[in-house]
MARVEX-256302 format. One line per 4 residues: number of its first residue (from 1); their letters; for each residue x, z, y of N, C-alpha, C. Coordinates in nm, 2 decimals. Atoms other than C-alpha are relative to their C-alpha. Example, Ala and Ser with C-alpha at 12.3 -4.5 7.8 and 13.67 -1.06 7.14 Angstrom:
1	as	0.09,0.00,-0.12,1.23,0.78,-0.45,0.09,0.00,0.12  -0.09,0.00,-0.11,1.37,0.71,-0.11,-0.08,0.08,0.11
This chain:
1	mdlm	0.01,0.00,0.14,8.89,13.23,8.24,0.01,0.14,-0.05  -0.01,-0.14,0.06,8.83,13.54,8.03,0.11,0.01,-0.10  -0.11,-0.03,0.10,9.07,13.69,7.78,-0.03,-0.07,-0.13  0.03,0.07,0.13,8.89,13.55,7.47,0.03,-0.15,0.01
5	till	-0.03,0.15,-0.01,8.92,13.19,7.59,0.15,-0.02,0.00  -0.15,0.02,0.00,9.29,13.23,7.66,0.05,0.03,-0.14  -0.05,-0.03,0.13,9.34,13.39,7.32,-0.04,-0.11,-0.10  0.05,0.11,0.09,9.14,13.12,7.15,0.09,-0.13,0.02
9	lavf	-0.09,0.11,-0.03,9.35,12.85,7.33,0.14,0.02,-0.06  -0.13,-0.03,0.05,9.67,13.03,7.23,0.01,-0.02,-0.15  0.01,0.02,0.15,9.57,13.04,6.86,0.00,-0.15,-0.03  0.02,0.15,0.03,9.47,12.67,6.87,0.14,-0.07,0.03
13	affi	-0.13,0.06,-0.03,9.81,12.58,7.03,0.10,0.03,-0.11  -0.09,-0.04,0.11,9.99,12.78,6.76,-0.02,-0.08,-0.12  0.03,0.08,0.12,9.82,12.59,6.48,0.04,-0.14,0.02  -0.04,0.13,-0.02,9.89,12.26,6.64,0.15,-0.01,-0.01
17	ftmf	-0.15,0.00,0.01,10.26,12.35,6.68,0.05,0.01,-0.14  -0.04,-0.01,0.13,10.29,12.46,6.32,-0.03,-0.12,-0.09  0.03,0.12,0.08,10.12,12.15,6.19,0.10,-0.11,0.03  -0.10,0.10,-0.03,10.36,11.92,6.38,0.14,0.04,-0.05
21	rrnr	-0.13,-0.05,0.05,10.66,12.13,6.27,0.00,-0.03,-0.15  0.01,0.02,0.15,10.55,12.10,5.90,0.01,-0.15,-0.03  0.00,0.15,0.02,10.50,11.72,5.93,0.15,-0.05,0.03  -0.14,0.04,-0.03,10.85,11.68,6.09,0.09,0.04,-0.11
25	ktqq	-0.09,-0.05,0.11,11.01,11.89,5.82,-0.02,-0.09,-0.13  0.03,0.09,0.11,10.84,11.68,5.55,0.06,-0.13,0.01  -0.06,0.13,-0.02,10.95,11.36,5.70,0.15,0.00,-0.01  -0.14,-0.02,0.01,11.30,11.49,5.73,0.05,0.00,-0.15
29	qqte	-0.04,-0.01,0.14,11.31,11.58,5.36,-0.02,-0.13,-0.07  0.03,0.13,0.06,11.16,11.24,5.27,0.12,-0.10,0.03  -0.11,0.09,-0.04,11.43,11.05,5.46,0.13,0.04,-0.07  -0.12,-0.05,0.07,11.70,11.27,5.31,0.00,-0.04,-0.15
33	mqsk	0.02,0.04,0.14,11.57,11.20,4.96,0.02,-0.15,-0.02  -0.02,0.14,0.01,11.55,10.83,5.02,0.14,-0.05,0.03  -0.14,0.04,-0.03,11.91,10.82,5.15,0.08,0.01,-0.13  -0.07,-0.01,0.13,12.01,10.91,4.79,-0.03,-0.12,-0.09
37	fapg	0.04,0.12,0.09,11.84,10.59,4.65,0.12,-0.09,-0.01  -0.10,0.10,0.03,12.09,10.36,4.49,-0.02,-0.04,-0.14  0.01,0.04,0.14,12.10,10.15,4.18,0.07,0.09,-0.10  -0.05,-0.09,0.10,12.15,10.37,3.87,-0.05,0.14,0.01
41	vevm	0.05,-0.13,-0.02,11.98,10.68,4.01,-0.13,0.02,-0.07  0.13,-0.04,0.07,11.71,10.85,3.79,-0.10,0.06,0.10  0.10,-0.04,-0.09,11.39,10.90,3.98,-0.14,0.02,-0.07  0.14,-0.01,0.05,11.02,11.00,3.93,-0.09,-0.04,0.11
45	tsfg	0.10,0.05,-0.10,10.73,10.83,4.10,-0.11,0.11,0.02  0.11,-0.09,-0.03,10.43,11.00,4.25,-0.11,0.01,-0.11  0.10,0.00,0.11,10.22,10.90,3.95,0.06,0.03,-0.14  -0.06,-0.06,0.11,10.46,11.05,3.70,0.09,-0.08,-0.09
49	lygr	-0.09,0.09,0.08,10.67,10.76,3.57,0.15,0.03,0.04  -0.14,-0.02,-0.02,11.04,10.83,3.52,0.07,-0.13,-0.02  -0.08,0.12,0.01,11.29,10.55,3.56,0.13,0.00,0.07  -0.13,0.01,-0.06,11.63,10.43,3.68,-0.02,-0.11,0.10
53	ivai	0.00,0.11,-0.11,11.66,10.23,4.01,0.09,-0.11,-0.04  -0.08,0.12,0.03,11.77,9.88,3.94,0.03,-0.07,0.13  -0.02,0.07,-0.13,11.72,9.72,4.29,-0.09,0.06,0.10  0.08,-0.05,-0.11,11.60,9.82,4.63,-0.01,-0.12,0.10
57	ndae	0.02,0.11,-0.10,11.44,9.57,4.88,-0.05,0.08,0.12  0.04,-0.07,-0.12,11.45,9.74,5.22,-0.09,-0.08,0.09  0.08,0.08,-0.08,11.28,9.45,5.39,-0.15,0.02,-0.03  0.14,-0.01,0.05,10.96,9.49,5.18,-0.03,0.14,-0.04
61	nkvv	0.02,-0.14,0.05,11.00,9.86,5.10,-0.04,0.01,-0.15  0.03,0.00,0.14,11.00,9.79,4.73,0.13,0.05,-0.08  -0.10,-0.05,0.09,11.20,9.96,4.45,-0.03,-0.06,-0.14  0.02,0.04,0.14,11.25,9.80,4.10,0.06,0.11,-0.08
65	lels	-0.04,-0.11,0.10,11.26,10.07,3.83,0.01,-0.06,-0.14  0.00,0.03,0.15,11.37,10.03,3.47,-0.05,0.12,-0.07  0.07,-0.12,0.06,11.13,10.25,3.28,0.06,0.02,-0.14  -0.07,0.00,0.13,11.29,10.17,2.94,0.07,-0.13,-0.01
69	pgnq	-0.08,0.13,0.01,11.54,9.91,2.82,-0.09,-0.12,-0.01  0.07,0.12,0.00,11.39,9.58,2.91,-0.14,0.00,0.07  0.13,-0.02,-0.07,11.08,9.72,3.09,0.02,0.04,0.15  -0.02,-0.02,-0.14,11.08,9.70,3.47,-0.13,0.01,0.07
73	atvh	0.12,-0.01,-0.08,10.83,9.80,3.73,0.04,0.00,0.15  -0.03,0.00,-0.14,10.82,9.73,4.10,-0.10,0.09,0.07  0.09,-0.09,-0.06,10.68,10.01,4.31,0.04,0.01,0.15  -0.02,-0.02,-0.14,10.65,10.09,4.68,0.10,0.11,0.02
77	rqav	-0.11,-0.10,-0.02,10.95,10.29,4.81,-0.06,0.14,0.02  0.06,-0.13,-0.02,10.72,10.58,4.91,-0.06,0.06,-0.12  0.05,-0.06,0.12,10.59,10.61,4.56,0.10,0.07,-0.08  -0.11,-0.08,0.06,10.93,10.74,4.45,0.01,0.13,0.07
81	tkvv	0.01,-0.13,-0.06,10.89,11.11,4.52,0.11,0.10,-0.03  -0.09,-0.10,0.04,11.17,11.28,4.34,0.13,-0.07,-0.06  -0.13,0.04,0.06,11.54,11.22,4.25,0.02,0.10,-0.11  -0.02,-0.08,0.11,11.59,11.35,3.90,0.14,0.03,-0.02
85	epta	-0.14,-0.04,0.02,11.91,11.55,3.87,0.02,0.02,-0.14  -0.03,-0.02,0.14,12.08,11.54,3.54,0.01,0.15,-0.04  0.00,-0.14,0.04,12.04,11.87,3.35,0.11,0.02,-0.10  -0.10,-0.04,0.10,12.31,12.04,3.15,-0.07,0.03,-0.13
89	paad	0.06,-0.04,0.13,12.24,12.07,2.77,-0.01,0.15,-0.01  0.02,-0.14,0.02,12.11,12.40,2.67,0.11,0.06,-0.08  -0.12,-0.06,0.06,12.39,12.64,2.57,-0.04,0.07,-0.13  0.05,-0.07,0.11,12.17,12.83,2.32,-0.04,-0.09,-0.11
93	tpad	0.04,0.07,0.12,12.15,12.67,1.98,-0.04,0.10,-0.10  0.05,-0.10,0.10,11.99,12.83,1.67,0.12,0.09,-0.05  -0.11,-0.08,0.04,12.34,12.94,1.56,0.04,0.10,0.11  -0.05,-0.08,-0.11,12.43,13.08,1.90,-0.11,0.11,0.03
97	agfa	0.11,-0.09,-0.03,12.09,13.26,1.94,-0.01,0.11,-0.10  0.01,-0.10,0.10,12.14,13.46,1.62,-0.10,-0.02,-0.10  0.10,0.04,0.10,11.88,13.28,1.41,0.07,-0.06,-0.12  -0.04,0.07,0.12,11.95,13.18,1.05,-0.06,-0.14,0.00
101	pgeg	0.06,0.14,0.00,11.89,12.81,0.98,-0.14,0.01,-0.06  0.14,0.00,0.04,11.52,12.75,0.95,-0.08,0.12,0.04  0.07,-0.12,-0.03,11.43,13.09,1.09,-0.03,0.01,0.15  0.03,-0.03,-0.14,11.25,13.15,1.42,-0.02,-0.12,0.09
105	itga	0.01,0.11,-0.09,11.29,12.81,1.58,-0.04,-0.12,-0.08  0.05,0.12,0.07,11.10,12.50,1.48,0.07,-0.12,0.05  -0.06,0.13,-0.04,11.21,12.14,1.51,-0.04,-0.04,0.14  0.04,0.05,-0.14,11.20,11.97,1.85,-0.13,-0.07,0.00
109	gsap	0.13,0.07,-0.01,10.85,11.88,1.95,-0.10,0.05,-0.10  0.09,-0.05,0.10,10.69,12.07,1.66,-0.04,0.14,0.03  0.04,-0.13,-0.02,10.49,12.38,1.66,-0.02,0.07,-0.13  0.02,-0.07,0.13,10.45,12.65,1.39,-0.14,-0.04,-0.05
113	ssgv	0.13,0.04,0.06,10.18,12.56,1.15,-0.09,0.11,-0.01  0.10,-0.10,0.01,9.86,12.75,1.16,-0.09,-0.02,-0.12  0.09,0.03,0.12,9.71,12.60,0.85,-0.12,-0.08,0.03  0.11,0.08,-0.04,9.45,12.41,1.04,0.04,-0.14,0.02
117	tlgk	-0.03,0.14,-0.01,9.44,12.04,1.01,-0.10,-0.07,0.08  0.09,0.07,-0.09,9.28,11.83,1.28,0.01,-0.15,-0.04  0.00,0.14,0.03,9.18,11.47,1.20,0.04,-0.03,-0.14  -0.04,0.04,0.13,9.30,11.27,0.90,0.14,0.05,-0.03
121	aesa	-0.14,-0.04,0.05,9.60,11.39,0.70,0.08,-0.13,-0.02  -0.09,0.12,0.02,9.89,11.14,0.70,0.08,0.02,-0.13  -0.08,-0.01,0.12,10.07,11.07,0.38,0.14,0.03,0.02  -0.14,-0.03,-0.03,10.41,11.07,0.54,0.02,0.00,0.15
125	pvqp	-0.02,0.00,-0.15,10.51,11.17,0.89,0.09,-0.11,0.05  -0.08,0.11,-0.05,10.65,10.90,1.11,0.13,0.06,0.06  -0.13,-0.05,-0.04,11.02,10.95,1.17,0.05,-0.10,0.11  -0.04,0.09,-0.10,11.12,10.81,1.51,0.14,-0.05,-0.02
129	enhr	-0.13,0.05,0.02,11.48,10.78,1.40,0.00,-0.13,-0.08  0.00,0.12,0.08,11.38,10.50,1.16,-0.03,-0.12,0.08  0.05,0.11,-0.08,11.25,10.28,1.44,0.08,-0.02,0.13  -0.08,0.00,-0.12,11.52,10.32,1.70,0.06,-0.14,0.03
133	netp	-0.06,0.13,-0.01,11.68,9.98,1.64,-0.09,-0.12,-0.01  0.10,0.10,0.01,11.36,9.78,1.63,0.00,-0.08,0.13  0.03,0.08,-0.12,11.30,9.49,1.86,-0.14,0.02,0.04  0.14,-0.02,-0.04,10.98,9.50,2.07,-0.10,-0.07,-0.10
137	eesl	0.09,0.08,0.09,10.83,9.23,1.84,-0.02,0.07,-0.13  0.01,-0.07,0.12,10.91,9.43,1.53,-0.08,0.13,0.01  0.08,-0.12,-0.02,10.76,9.75,1.68,-0.15,-0.04,0.01  0.14,0.04,-0.01,10.44,9.56,1.77,-0.06,-0.03,-0.14
141	krln	0.05,0.04,0.13,10.41,9.42,1.42,-0.02,0.12,-0.09  0.02,-0.12,0.08,10.47,9.76,1.26,-0.12,0.08,0.04  0.11,-0.07,-0.05,10.22,9.93,1.48,-0.14,-0.06,-0.03  0.12,0.07,0.04,9.96,9.66,1.42,-0.03,0.02,-0.15
145	degk	0.02,-0.02,0.15,10.01,9.69,1.04,-0.04,0.14,-0.03  0.04,-0.14,0.02,9.98,10.07,1.06,-0.15,0.02,0.03  0.14,-0.01,-0.04,9.65,10.03,1.24,-0.10,-0.06,-0.10  0.08,0.06,0.10,9.51,9.80,0.98,-0.01,0.08,-0.13
149	ngk	-0.01,-0.08,0.12,9.62,10.02,0.69,-0.07,0.13,0.01  0.06,-0.13,-0.02,9.48,10.34,0.85,-0.15,0.00,0.00  0.15,0.01,-0.02,9.12,10.21,0.88,-0.07,0.00,-0.14
């Protein structure tokens, strides 16, 4: 064998070694994460749904997630890809950051107005606080009525 053949085989063996090492490391991280699974743990699925584990069926590899109060979904255990760690609330509030009330920081989820309006203008913005204590049936009725009035 010449030197080039030996060098080519050595590079090929190195790539195979690194590939198997990466797979083993990924499997180890996956089993470590799945060992944290227990009812009440906040998780995220591979398709972006966040929920709380309600039940785990090890025999069928299924996890029951509560996505919101009263809404549950059953997913395969491998679809749960991340355990969501609780985050501490932000220490900086507008008063702490040196801003006067109403100055510099807009409300949560809103952006500064540019004066450009897209689509139809609404007569009154929807306040989510007003609908927190609705039953699902009341929410559906309200949303259906809003759709009929908006057309």
